[in-house]
C-alpha positions in Angstrom: 6.6 -41.9 49.8 4.7 -38.9 51.8 1.5 -36.7 50.6 2.7 -33.5 49.3 -0.7 -31.6 51.0 0.1 -33.3 54.0 3.3 -31.7 54.9 1.4 -28.2 55.1 -2.3 -29.7 57.3 -1.3 -30.0 61.1 -1.6 -33.5 62.9 -4.7 -32.7 64.4 -7.4 -35.1 66.2 -10.6 -35.5 64.8 -12.6 -33.5 67.1 -9.9 -30.7 66.7 -10.2 -31.0 63.4 -14.4 -30.6 63.6 -13.9 -27.6 65.4 -11.7 -26.1 62.9 -13.5 -26.8 59.7 -16.7 -25.4 62.1 -15.2 -22.2 62.8 -14.4 -21.7 59.5 -17.3 -22.6 58.0 -19.3 -19.9 60.9 -17.0 -17.2 60.0 -17.7 -17.4 56.4 -21.8 -18.1 57.0 -21.9 -14.8 59.3 -19.7 -12.7 57.0 -22.2 -13.7 54.1 -25.6 -13.1 55.7 -24.4 -9.9 57.8 -23.1 -8.2 54.3 -25.6 -9.6 51.6 -28.6 -7.4 52.8 -26.2 -4.3 52.6 -25.6 -4.6 49.0 -29.4 -5.9 48.7 -30.7 -2.8 50.0 -27.7 -0.4 48.0 -29.1 -1.7 44.9 -32.7 -1.5 45.5 -31.9 2.0 46.6 -30.2 2.0 43.1 -33.2 1.0 41.7 -35.3 4.4 43.0 -32.5 6.9 41.7 -32.5 4.9 38.0 -31.9 8.3 35.5 -35.2 8.6 33.1 -35.1 7.7 29.4 -34.0 11.4 28.4 -31.0 11.2 30.8 -29.9 8.4 29.2 -30.3 9.9 26.0 -28.4 12.9 26.9 -25.7 10.9 28.4 -25.3 8.6 25.4 -25.4 12.0 23.0 -22.5 13.4 25.0 -20.7 10.2 24.8 -21.3 10.1 20.8 -19.9 13.2 20.5 -16.7 12.9 22.4 -16.3 9.7 20.0 -17.0 11.8 16.8 -14.5 14.3 18.2 -11.9 11.2 19.0 -12.6 10.2 15.3 -12.1 13.9 13.9 -8.8 14.3 15.8 -7.9 10.6 14.8 -8.7 11.4 11.1 -6.8 14.6 11.5 -3.5 12.4 12.8 -3.6 10.1 9.8 -4.0 13.1 7.4 -0.9 14.7 8.8 0.6 11.2 8.7 0.0 10.9 4.8 1.1 14.4 4.6 4.3 13.5 6.1 4.6 10.3 4.3 4.2 12.3 1.2 6.8 14.5 2.2 9.4 12.1 2.8 8.6 10.0 0.0 9.2 13.1 -2.6 12.2 14.0 -0.4 13.8 10.2 -0.8 12.9 10.4 -4.6 14.8 13.8 -5.0 17.4 12.0 -3.3 17.5 9.0 -5.1 17.3 10.8 -8.4 20.3 13.0 -7.5 22.3 10.1 -6.4 21.5 8.6 -10.1 22.3 11.5 -11.9 26.1 11.5 -10.2 26.3 7.8 -11.0 26.0 8.4 -14.5 28.3 11.4 -14.3 30.3 9.6 -12.5 30.4 6.1 -15.1 30.5 8.6 -18.0 33.6 10.8 -16.8 35.3 7.5 -16.0 34.7 6.0 -19.2 35.5 9.0 -21.3 39.2 8.5 -19.1 39.6 5.2 -20.2 38.9 5.9 -24.0 40.6 8.9 -23.6 43.7 6.7 -22.2 43.4 3.8 -25.3 43.5 6.5 -27.7 46.6 8.2 -26.8 48.0 4.7 -26.3 47.6 3.8 -29.7 48.8 7.2 -30.6 52.0 7.0 -28.5 52.5 3.5 -30.5 52.3 5.0 -33.6 54.6 8.0 -33.0 57.0 5.4 -31.2 57.1 2.9 -34.1 57.2 5.3 -37.3 60.7 6.0 -37.1 61.6 2.3 -35.8 59.7 1.4 -39.4 61.2 4.0 -41.6 65.0 3.3 -40.1 64.1 -0.9 -40.9 63.2 0.0 -44.5 66.2 1.9 -44.8 68.7 -0.8 -43.3 66.9 -3.7 -44.9 67.0 -1.6 -48.5 70.9 -0.9 -47.9 71.1 -4.9 -46.6 69.3 -5.7 -50.3 72.1 -3.5 -52.4 75.0 -4.7 -50.3 73.9 -8.4 -51.1 73.6 -7.6 -54.9 76.7 -5.8 -55.3 78.3 -9.1 -53.4 76.6 -11.6 -55.8 78.0 -9.3 -58.3 81.7 -8.9 -57.6 81.5 -12.7 -56.5 81.1 -13.7 -59.9 84.5 -12.4 -60.6 85.8 -14.2 -57.6 85.6 -17.9 -57.1 86.3 -17.5 -53.2 83.9 -15.3 -52.7 81.2 -16.8 -54.3 81.7 -20.2 -52.2 81.9 -18.1 -49.1 78.4 -16.6 -49.9 77.1 -20.0 -51.1 78.4 -21.6 -47.6 76.5 -18.2 -45.7 73.5 -18.9 -47.6 73.6 -15.7 -49.7 73.6 -17.0 -52.8 
């Protein structure tokens, strides 16, 4: 199995590898020695123009004022957001109350209609059955009268008596 890094490194001889490494290291040391003193001088120059404590205090005060203004703006935004949420909450509560009232009225009307329908059915049954009950009573009374008359006549007629006994009416 090949080593994975060997595919990236060309096959140089020992001396060629030595030259490559020394060129890379030489370039690195040359760049750091040429740029390093420039950074050192720049930082030394900055040290000479360092702000006084009064200037630093003014800058901090200005920064603090900006922070306080930012905090006030945030507080204002929070207050506005709270007012907006309170308005939405009031609106939502009003809508919920209206919906609840609508549902109560709806159920009230529905139950009233159901009770009215049940009352109508009961009333209709009574009015429809009253003539039938009256007619049934009349027919029963007539039947009793006819049966009594037949029994009275059967006392004098033997055939009729046997017939009534056979029919189970005696």
